[in-house]
N, C-alpha and C positions, 0 to 999 in steps of 0.2 A: 539843786545844781545838777544832779545826775539826770533828772528829767529833761533839763534844758539841753544837756549834751546829747542825750538820746534823740530829742526832737531835731537838733541840728544835724545829727548823723542821718536821720531819716530824710530830711530835706536834701542834704547833699547827695545821698544815695539815689533818691528819686530824680534829682536833677541830672546826675551823671548818666543814668540809664535812659532818661526821658520816658520811662515806661510807667512810673508810679505817680499817682496824684499825691502831692505833698500833704502832710497832715499838720494843719495850723491850729492853734488854740483859739477858737472863735471868741470865747468870753474875754480872753486877754486882749485880743486884737480890738474888740469893741470898747473895752475900757480905755485903751490908749487913744482910740479914734475920737472919743468924746461924743457929745451930742446925745441923740436918742439911743441909749444902750439897748433897750428891749427891741426896738425896731432894727438896729444893726445886727443883733444876734439872729433874729428871725430871718432877715433878708440874707445874711451871710450863710446861714444853714441851708436856705433854699438854693443859693448859688452853688454851695458845696455839693448838694445832692444832684443838681443838674450836671455839674462837672464830672461827678463820680459816674453817672450813667453814660455820659458821652466820651469819657476819657479814652477808651480803647479805640474809638473811631477817629481820633484826631491824629494827623500825621506826626510821626516821631520828630521830624525836624522842626515842626511848628511848636510842639511841646517844649523841646529843648531850647529853642530861641526865646520863647516866652518865659520859661523858668529862669534862664540866664538874665533876661531883662528884669524880671521881678526881684532878683537878688540885689540889683543895683537901685531899685526904686525906693521912695521914701517910706513905703509900707511893704516890706518884703514878706509879710505874713497875710496878705490880702487876697482872698479868693475873688473879690470883686475886680481887682486889677488884673489878676490872672485871666479871669473870664474875658475881660475887655480886650486883652492882648490876643487871646485865642480867636475871639470873634473877628477882630480887625485883621488878623493874619490869615484867616481862612476865607475871607470874603474875596470874591473875584474882583479883578481890577475894574475900575469904572469904564464903561463904554461911552466914548465921547461921540456925540453926533453933531455934525456941522449942518447948519441950515442951508448950505448951498450945494 
């Protein structure tokens, strides 16, 4: 129970500042997600490492927006969803070209 409270505190503290990458329990997330557990753990660890390396370069407002959104998602402990939000938030808007 103490560990869950500590993890919740770390997540909220990271979310409030927008500066720290949250710490999720990958094994627990993959058990809840079902399916190929070993693949999930391997893939999620890879996503976490990618996020860890890039975290400081992501704009603070983007991190804050994605962390707030993640808390309301069906899987608030998903590095995959966090990464997807960050990628979609930092992509430039599409350039529409008209054929005329």
